[in-house]
N, C-alpha and C positions, 0 to 999 in steps of 0.2 A: 504494500500500500504506500509506504513512504517513497519507494523508488518511483511508483506511478505518479505520485503527487509531485515529486520533484521534476519528472519529465513533463507533466502538464504545465507547471509553472514556467519551466524553461521555454517550452514552445509558445506559451502565451506571451512571455517577454519578447521573444523573437518576433512574434506577430505584431506587437506594439511598436517595436523598432521599425519594422517594415512599413507600418502605417505612417509613422512619423517621417520616414524618409520620403514616402510618396508625396507628403504635403510639402516637404522642404525643397524638392527638386521639380523641374519642369514636367508637366503632364505629357504623356505620350512619349516618354524617353525611349521605350523599346516596344517593338511589335507594331503590326499594322492595325489600323482602325477596323473594328468589327462591323464593316458594312456601312453604307450610307454616305461616305465621304469620297473626295477625289484621291487619286493616286497619281501624282505627277511624274512624268518621265520625258526623256528627250530622245530624239531620233536624228541620226546623221546620215545623209545620203552621201556616201564616200565618193561616188563618181562625180556628182555635182560639185562637191567640195574641191576635187582635184582639177576641175576645169580652171580654177584660179589658184595655181600652185603657190604663188608667193603672197596670196591674200592673207591678211592678218586682222581684218576688220572686226571679226568677232572678239578676238582677244583684246584688241585696242578698246572696243566699246565696253567690254566687261571691266577691264582694269581702270578705265577712266571713271566709270560709274561707281566703282567700289574702292577708289583710292588705293590701288595696288601700285607700289613704287617700282621704279626702274633703278636697280642698284648697280654700282660700277663693278663690284666683285661678283663673278658668277657663282661663287660658293654661297653667297648670301641671297641668291635669287628667290623672289617671292612670285608665285604664279597661280592664277586661278584657271586659266586656259592656256594650253601649249600644245605642241606637236611632238609626236614620237614616231620613230620608224615602225612600220607595220609589224615586223617580227618582234619588236620590243613591246609594243602595245598588246599584241596577241601572241604571246610566247607559246601557248599550248593549243593554238588553233591549227588544225590540220589543213594547211594551205598549199600543199604540194601542187595541186592542180588549179589554184586560183590564178586569176589574171595577173601577170607580172607587173602590170601597171599599178595594181594595188599593193602587191607585196614588196615592191621597191619604192613605195611612197611613204610619206608621213601622214599620220592620222591625228585628228583632233582628240585630245584627252582632257578630262577634268574629273571632279568628284563624281562617283557613280551613284550616289544617293541610294545605297544598297538597302534591300529589304531586311537583310541581316548584317548590319554594319559592325565589323569587329572593333572599329575605333571607339564606338560608344560604350562597349563593354569594359574597356580597360581604363577609361578616364576616371580618376579618383574623385573628381569634383563635379562630374556631370556637366562640364563646360561644353561638351558636345553630346547631342542627343538626337533621337529620331522622332520627328513629329508624326502625328496620325496620318498626315497626307503624304508621308514618305520623305519629306525634305530633311536631310541631316544637317542640323543647325550647329552654330558656334556661339558661345557667350564668352567674349573676350575678357569680361570682368571676372569670370570664374576661373579662366585658364591660369594655371600656375607654372606653365612652361615645362612640365615633366617630359613631354614628347612621347608619352606612351602611345598616343593615337597615331603619331607619325610612324612609329615602329609597327603598329598593328595593321595599318592600311596597306593592303597588298598591291595597291595601284599607284603609290607614290603621289597621292593627290593632296597632300598637306604640306604647307610651307611654314617654317619657323622663322620668326623675326630675330635674327642674330644681332641686328643693330636697329637703332631707332629709324623707322621708315619715313617719318614725317618730313625730315629735311630733304628727302629725295622725291617729293611730289611736286611736279611742275605746276599743276593746277589741282586744287582741292575741291571735290564735289561736296558742298556743304550739307547736302541732305543725307549723306552716308557717313558713319563714324570712321575716323582713322584709327589705326592700331598703334601699339607701343612695342618697344623691345621686349622680348621674352614671352610672346604669345604665339599660338599657332593660328593659321587662317586657311581658308579654302573657299571654293565655290559653294554658294548657298541657294542655287537655282533662282537667284534674284527674288528671294522670298518677300522682299519689300514691295515688289510689283504685283504679286499675286492677288492681294485684296483689291487692286485696281483693275483686275482682269487684263493685265498686260503680260506679254511674253517676256522672257529674259532678254537682257540687253544684247546678248550675243545673237539671239535668234532674229531680233529686229534689225541688227546691223548686217546680217548675211545677205548680200545682194544676189548671190547665186541660189538663194532659197534652198540651201542644202541642209538646213536645220529645222526641226519641227519640235514643238513643245505641246504636250497635251495630257489628257486624263485617261489613264489606262483603265480606270474603273467604269468609264462610260463606253459601252460597246458601240455606240454610234459616233464616237469621236474620230477625228481625222487620223490621229496616230494609230488607233486600233484598226482602222480600215487599211492603212498602209501596211501594217504588220501582218494583216490577213493575206495580203496579195503579194508581198515582197519577202525575199529571204533576208533575214537579219542575224547578226552575231552579236555577242556580248563579250566583254573582256573577262577572261579567266573564269568562266562559269563553273568549272569544276571545284572551285573553292567553296561553293555553297553560299556566297554572299548575296546572290540574286541582284546583280547590278541593274539599274534602270536607265542606262544609256544604251541605246540600240544603234547598230551600224548596218546600214543597207550595203550589201556587197554584190 
């Protein structure tokens, strides 16, 4: 009886701690919303993107909108959107018979806003968490610079501010916060635009119309229609993170 009582009290105490933690940290930190809400995702038409090989308008628009600095030392680089060689972006993709135009080119990459993001599980302060609509968020005030999320992300999608980024901003966008030294940052799917029913800055800036943003939970959405009719791949799907950036090949 005594052992049973101790076990009951221990479990009750753990339950209370869990309840307190759920109140202290952002709602929707893990797991998808149980029906009824959107699930945001992005689609890249790689062939349209390659029509303008030297184009960087999407990255420029993103970095300008979010006060991402251009730093002189490449080791200190901060990036939300960038390009990687196909075989580096898709190292486990069986691409032996893919078009060489694709496999010899660079692909757009950014945060994948995974359904099961490993970054959120390792953050000790929950400075990064997954919202119910799938957007993986950052709270720079909570970030303590431990870089556990950087190590956990299998896509290299997070940047650490080794130096103060603010002196390296040619123009500051006043409607978006700047960051400080010692915090991690990344793409947030332009979450500040979503309540205004606006697409991310990168999508708006893409003149080739190679980028699409939409709601996977809506079977009538344009992005769902394209995914029904075109073949798409995702980065490193075997890891089980379920990334929500799709690439038409």
